[in-house]
Backbone as a chain_set.jsonl record, in Angstrom:
{"seq": "MDVWLAQSAKPAPLLLYFHGGGFRAGDKGNLWPAVLREALGAGITVAAANYRLSPDVSFPGHYMDCARALQFARHSAKAWNIDPDRVALIGSSAGAGTSL", "coords": {"N": [[53.979, -71.592, -53.797], [50.841, -70.529, -52.776], [48.286, -68.365, -53.866], [45.733, -66.096, -53.138], [43.76, -63.86, -54.615], [42.598, -60.685, -53.734], [39.532, -58.994, -54.392], [39.831, -56.027, -55.834], [39.929, -52.657, -56.885], [42.127, -51.054, -56.745], [45.673, -51.408, -55.985], [46.056, -53.991, -53.666], [46.686, -54.688, -50.153], [49.018, -57.188, -48.954], [48.994, -60.316, -47.309], [51.222, -62.524, -46.088], [51.819, -65.868, -45.428], [53.647, -68.177, -43.417], [54.215, -71.537, -42.655], [54.222, -73.56, -39.635], [56.118, -76.066, -37.809], [58.58, -76.686, -36.82], [60.681, -76.445, -38.599], [60.986, -78.901, -39.716], [58.731, -80.135, -40.572], [55.333, -79.649, -41.766], [53.232, -77.481, -43.802], [52.194, -75.238, -46.384], [49.478, -75.448, -46.669], [48.437, -75.375, -44.157], [47.428, -72.945, -43.49], [45.177, -70.941, -41.718], [41.724, -71.298, -42.223], [39.867, -69.315, -41.388], [41.431, -66.997, -41.236], [42.124, -66.633, -43.911], [39.559, -66.252, -45.056], [38.634, -63.934, -43.662], [40.633, -62.042, -44.307], [40.485, -61.875, -47.145], [37.869, -60.944, -47.307], [38.241, -58.427, -46.303], [39.544, -57.182, -48.301], [42.203, -57.885, -48.676], [44.899, -59.395, -50.205], [46.061, -62.757, -50.082], [48.802, -64.899, -49.466], [50.424, -68.054, -49.259], [53.292, -69.748, -48.387], [55.584, -72.434, -48.94], [58.624, -73.709, -47.512], [61.917, -75.09, -47.783], [62.636, -78.069, -45.933], [64.292, -79.329, -42.958], [65.93, -82.487, -42.788], [66.957, -81.733, -45.243], [67.826, -79.192, -45.749], [69.725, -76.768, -43.979], [70.086, -74.263, -41.357], [71.025, -71.15, -42.715], [69.002, -71.742, -44.511], [66.158, -72.18, -44.479], [65.19, -69.68, -43.749], [66.142, -68.134, -45.841], [64.647, -69.144, -47.964], [62.109, -68.216, -47.251], [62.539, -65.475, -47.337], [62.999, -65.235, -50.054], [60.469, -65.921, -51.016], [58.99, -63.696, -50.158], [60.33, -61.729, -51.627], [59.686, -62.589, -54.239], [56.907, -62.255, -54.197], [56.682, -59.461, -53.952], [57.917, -58.769, -56.335], [55.994, -59.669, -58.059], [53.993, -57.843, -57.862], [52.593, -56.09, -59.657], [51.313, -57.89, -61.444], [49.73, -59.31, -59.646], [48.183, -57.359, -58.582], [48.886, -56.047, -56.15], [50.012, -53.967, -53.423], [53.283, -53.402, -53.038], [54.434, -52.188, -50.861], [52.805, -52.543, -48.752], [52.777, -54.991, -47.002], [52.267, -57.728, -44.909], [53.557, -60.17, -42.695], [52.824, -63.391, -41.474], [52.653, -66.287, -39.337], [52.852, -69.638, -37.99], [54.321, -71.069, -35.147], [57.443, -72.166, -36.08], [57.17, -70.769, -38.437], [56.114, -68.386, -37.527], [58.267, -67.279, -36.158], [59.984, -66.981, -38.324], [58.572, -65.102, -39.736], [59.027, -62.828, -38.3]], "CA": [[53.225, -70.549, -53.143], [49.441, -70.373, -53.152], [47.896, -66.967, -53.787], [44.317, -65.792, -53.263], [43.704, -62.446, -54.946], [41.447, -59.919, -53.262], [38.843, -58.189, -55.396], [40.153, -54.637, -55.505], [40.201, -51.794, -58.038], [43.467, -50.5, -56.559], [46.56, -52.418, -55.407], [45.639, -54.455, -52.341], [47.752, -55.156, -49.269], [49.295, -58.63, -49.014], [49.28, -61.059, -46.094], [52.035, -63.682, -46.484], [51.823, -66.852, -44.344], [54.638, -69.267, -43.372], [53.741, -72.594, -41.756], [55.047, -74.06, -38.542], [56.559, -77.457, -37.899], [59.956, -76.843, -36.345], [61.543, -76.51, -39.792], [61.118, -80.3, -40.12], [57.422, -80.604, -41.048], [54.372, -78.587, -42.021], [52.913, -77.194, -45.196], [51.438, -74.0, -46.609], [48.068, -75.777, -46.545], [48.015, -75.197, -42.761], [46.867, -71.606, -43.311], [43.884, -71.016, -41.056], [40.636, -70.871, -43.106], [39.253, -68.066, -40.924], [42.323, -65.892, -41.625], [41.943, -66.466, -45.355], [38.225, -65.696, -45.283], [38.56, -62.566, -43.132], [41.53, -61.176, -45.074], [39.883, -61.629, -48.461], [36.691, -60.108, -47.086], [38.696, -57.068, -46.011], [40.258, -56.659, -49.459], [43.629, -58.187, -48.529], [45.364, -60.585, -50.91], [46.727, -63.692, -49.177], [49.689, -65.897, -50.058], [50.987, -69.016, -48.312], [54.48, -70.303, -49.038], [56.383, -73.484, -48.33], [60.082, -73.555, -47.524], [62.572, -76.395, -47.671], [62.654, -78.587, -44.566], [65.429, -80.107, -42.475], [67.369, -82.311, -42.884], [67.403, -81.413, -46.608], [68.469, -77.88, -45.707], [69.994, -76.325, -42.612], [70.138, -72.82, -41.159], [69.861, -70.281, -42.753], [68.244, -72.069, -45.718], [64.716, -71.973, -44.307], [64.955, -68.233, -43.747], [66.409, -67.629, -47.186], [63.487, -69.506, -48.781], [61.018, -67.304, -46.906], [62.906, -64.164, -47.884], [62.782, -65.311, -51.51], [59.013, -65.874, -51.235], [58.616, -62.286, -50.021], [60.89, -61.033, -52.79], [58.896, -62.967, -55.407], [55.586, -61.617, -54.08], [56.848, -58.038, -54.293], [58.217, -58.731, -57.765], [54.741, -59.973, -58.754], [53.0, -56.855, -57.417], [51.74, -55.599, -60.751], [50.497, -59.008, -61.935], [48.796, -59.719, -58.597], [47.483, -56.155, -58.13], [49.158, -55.793, -54.733], [50.882, -52.852, -53.081], [54.47, -54.036, -52.462], [54.82, -51.497, -49.637], [51.837, -52.887, -47.698], [52.882, -56.44, -46.86], [52.392, -58.226, -43.539], [53.935, -61.582, -42.615], [52.314, -64.121, -40.311], [52.976, -67.699, -39.365], [52.663, -70.376, -36.763], [55.524, -71.736, -34.64], [58.648, -71.773, -36.82], [56.773, -69.757, -39.42], [55.941, -67.114, -36.814], [59.621, -66.758, -35.957], [60.483, -66.57, -39.629], [57.852, -63.887, -40.107], [59.612, -61.68, -37.608]], "C": [[51.811, -70.56, -53.693], [49.075, -68.917, -52.944], [46.397, -66.851, -54.01], [44.209, -64.284, -53.457], [42.427, -61.804, -54.421], [40.829, -59.182, -54.439], [39.051, -56.73, -55.02], [40.472, -53.862, -56.771], [41.594, -51.184, -57.951], [44.358, -51.576, -55.955], [46.213, -52.716, -53.947], [46.861, -54.751, -51.468], [47.892, -56.674, -49.395], [49.571, -59.158, -47.622], [49.985, -62.338, -46.52], [52.222, -64.595, -45.28], [52.937, -67.878, -44.537], [54.208, -70.269, -42.305], [54.739, -72.914, -40.648], [55.482, -75.489, -38.797], [58.007, -77.653, -37.522], [60.978, -76.956, -37.451], [61.764, -77.945, -40.275], [59.828, -80.858, -40.726], [56.562, -79.386, -41.343], [54.221, -78.299, -43.501], [52.094, -75.917, -45.272], [49.934, -74.216, -46.495], [47.54, -75.633, -45.123], [47.496, -73.795, -42.473], [45.461, -71.733, -42.749], [42.784, -70.505, -41.981], [39.997, -69.549, -42.686], [40.106, -66.856, -41.305], [42.157, -65.607, -43.11], [40.613, -65.772, -45.644], [38.156, -64.23, -44.85], [39.443, -61.605, -43.936], [40.939, -60.857, -46.439], [38.659, -60.732, -48.341], [37.032, -58.655, -46.812], [39.492, -56.468, -47.174], [41.756, -56.871, -49.412], [43.94, -59.469, -49.295], [46.161, -61.445, -49.936], [47.6, -64.641, -49.989], [50.201, -66.794, -48.938], [52.128, -69.733, -49.026], [55.066, -71.458, -48.236], [57.841, -73.066, -48.333], [60.678, -74.952, -47.379], [62.711, -76.773, -46.2], [63.961, -79.283, -44.247], [65.039, -81.576, -42.517], [67.867, -81.956, -44.295], [68.118, -80.075, -46.685], [68.696, -77.53, -44.239], [70.016, -74.798, -42.575], [71.263, -72.23, -42.007], [68.938, -70.552, -43.939], [66.752, -71.817, -45.617], [64.375, -70.493, -44.407], [65.161, -67.641, -45.137], [65.247, -67.956, -48.115], [62.323, -68.555, -48.513], [61.3, -65.895, -47.421], [62.681, -64.146, -49.39], [61.297, -65.283, -51.836], [58.508, -64.437, -51.145], [59.104, -61.482, -51.225], [60.067, -61.332, -54.042], [57.518, -62.299, -55.374], [55.681, -60.137, -54.445], [57.144, -57.865, -55.776], [56.94, -58.916, -58.593], [53.647, -58.941, -58.472], [52.059, -56.409, -58.533], [50.796, -56.711, -61.231], [49.423, -59.411, -60.93], [47.953, -58.557, -58.083], [47.624, -55.965, -56.624], [50.061, -54.572, -54.597], [52.115, -53.439, -52.395], [54.966, -53.368, -51.186], [53.869, -51.77, -48.479], [51.747, -54.403, -47.599], [53.043, -56.774, -45.385], [52.71, -59.715, -43.602], [53.351, -62.169, -41.355], [52.763, -65.566, -40.431], [52.653, -68.334, -38.035], [53.99, -71.051, -36.416], [56.76, -71.255, -35.393], [58.342, -70.705, -37.852], [56.539, -68.402, -38.78], [57.302, -66.479, -36.575], [60.217, -66.253, -37.25], [59.839, -65.27, -40.058], [58.444, -62.655, -39.453], [60.802, -61.146, -38.375]], "O": [[51.599, -70.594, -54.906], [49.497, -68.299, -51.967], [45.853, -67.43, -54.95], [44.535, -63.517, -52.551], [41.325, -62.309, -54.633], [41.529, -58.794, -55.374], [38.519, -56.253, -54.018], [41.2, -54.35, -57.635], [42.181, -50.833, -58.974], [43.842, -52.575, -55.454], [46.095, -51.814, -53.118], [47.943, -55.03, -51.984], [46.989, -57.352, -49.885], [50.291, -58.533, -46.843], [49.406, -63.153, -47.238], [52.717, -64.165, -44.238], [53.156, -68.385, -45.637], [53.876, -69.886, -41.184], [55.923, -72.583, -40.725], [55.241, -76.047, -39.868], [58.606, -78.672, -37.863], [62.051, -77.521, -37.24], [62.614, -78.192, -41.13], [59.837, -81.934, -41.325], [57.0, -78.246, -41.193], [54.973, -78.801, -44.336], [51.387, -75.565, -44.329], [49.191, -73.266, -46.249], [46.336, -75.752, -44.895], [47.158, -73.486, -41.331], [44.654, -72.525, -43.235], [42.886, -69.386, -42.482], [39.625, -68.746, -43.541], [39.569, -65.806, -41.657], [42.061, -64.448, -43.512], [40.568, -64.804, -46.404], [37.669, -63.384, -45.6], [39.037, -60.476, -44.212], [40.896, -59.695, -46.842], [38.44, -59.859, -49.181], [36.223, -57.759, -47.054], [40.049, -55.377, -47.05], [42.507, -56.124, -50.038], [43.318, -60.505, -49.061], [46.856, -60.921, -49.065], [47.203, -65.123, -51.05], [50.387, -66.346, -47.807], [51.956, -70.257, -50.126], [55.042, -71.452, -47.005], [58.238, -72.17, -49.078], [60.015, -75.877, -46.908], [62.883, -75.913, -45.336], [64.655, -79.768, -45.141], [63.869, -81.88, -42.289], [69.076, -81.887, -44.517], [68.925, -79.85, -47.587], [67.938, -77.954, -43.367], [69.972, -74.133, -43.61], [72.366, -72.776, -42.01], [68.168, -69.674, -44.331], [66.142, -71.301, -46.554], [63.406, -70.104, -45.059], [64.425, -66.745, -45.551], [64.892, -67.141, -48.966], [61.631, -68.139, -49.443], [60.392, -65.208, -47.887], [62.22, -63.145, -49.938], [60.899, -64.681, -52.834], [57.693, -64.01, -51.962], [58.371, -60.655, -51.77], [59.78, -60.425, -54.823], [57.023, -61.835, -56.401], [54.834, -59.626, -55.178], [56.67, -56.915, -56.4], [56.825, -58.382, -59.696], [52.487, -59.164, -58.82], [50.844, -56.367, -58.339], [49.6, -56.473, -61.401], [48.326, -59.811, -61.321], [47.09, -58.758, -57.229], [46.642, -55.754, -55.912], [50.774, -54.198, -55.527], [52.007, -53.93, -51.271], [55.828, -53.915, -50.498], [54.085, -51.296, -47.363], [50.779, -55.017, -48.048], [53.862, -56.17, -44.693], [52.194, -60.433, -44.459], [53.371, -61.543, -40.295], [53.198, -66.009, -41.494], [52.24, -67.669, -37.085], [54.692, -71.545, -37.299], [57.089, -70.069, -35.351], [59.17, -69.831, -38.11], [56.745, -67.372, -39.422], [57.471, -65.275, -36.768], [60.879, -65.216, -37.273], [60.488, -64.426, -40.676], [58.365, -61.557, -40.004], [61.427, -60.176, -37.947]]}, "num_chains": 1, "name": "protein.A"}
């Protein structure tokens, strides 16, 4: 997981991104630069997480990895200065479905 911390005196909201690729390809590095720039500019911390890909893992493994990424981010709330109750998930393609 890559994390970009917003400059904030109080706990910031978190935007967590999951990549697309049909659960067979893709990478957290596919996070859109404009989303990163705009979120940080608005005081929102951003994280992008990878998940295991098929065929190394099958359903529901991909979803469980994403759930664990969310759990880890909330667990890290104090260290990252984020508000664990203000988290939004986004993604592209398979990552968008996972975000739901």
